[in-house]
N, C-alpha and C positions, 0 to 999 in steps of 0.2 A: 503492501501500499504506498503511496505517494502522494502528499498533499501538500498543497502550497497557499500560505493564508496566513490567518491572525487568529489568536486565542484570546477571548476576550473574558475577563472574570469580574463579576461584581456581587455584592451582598445587598442585602437588606433586611429589617426586622420586621416580621409577621405582626397580626392583629394581636396576636396573643404574647407578644414581646421575645419571640424565638428567633434567632440569628439564621437567615438562610444564605446560601451562595450558590450562585449559578456560575457556569462556565459554559463559553458558546466556541463553537470551532466554525470561524467563517473561512470556508473555503473558496481560492480563488482557483486553484487546478487540483482534481482529485482523478489519480490514475491506479489501475488495478494493476499491478505486476505479476510476472508469473518467472517460478524460478526456473533459469536455465541449466541445461547439464554441463557441467564444467568440463573441458576436454583441454590436454595440455595447449593447443593452439590457443583456445582463446584464453586460459589464464595466463599465456604468456605475453599476449597481447595487450594486457591491463583492462580487461572488459570487467563490467562489475559482476555478472552472471546473471542478470537480471533484463527482460525484455519488457516494452511498454505492451499492455492490453488495453485494447478500446474499450471504454465502460458502457454499459449497456444503459445505466442510470440516468437518471434525469439530467436535462440540460443544465449545468450549473449556471450558465448566465442568465438565466430567467428565475426568479423569487419562486419558492415555493407556493402551490396552490392554496389561497387563503391567507397569504401574507398580507398583513398589513402594516405600514413603517408606522413607529412609535414617536411621538412629538415629546422630546425630552424633558419640556418645560412642563409636561404634564404627570411626568413620575412623581411619586408622592415620598422620593428619598433623594 
């Protein structure tokens, strides 16, 4: 698995006074890699042993279905 993007962490206090933590992974690039058979020729050439596999997942350039941007001024914390 190869992911390029950002990790966003935030915290808040819920209505019962408990601390809650959220970690989000905001992926710009998402690739599924297959392990390649290592042979003496590929090991000698400095190849990584992994090849890129095309993802059959959703288009990462489009927001997920039902996504609604949040106005940060409306957040309670």
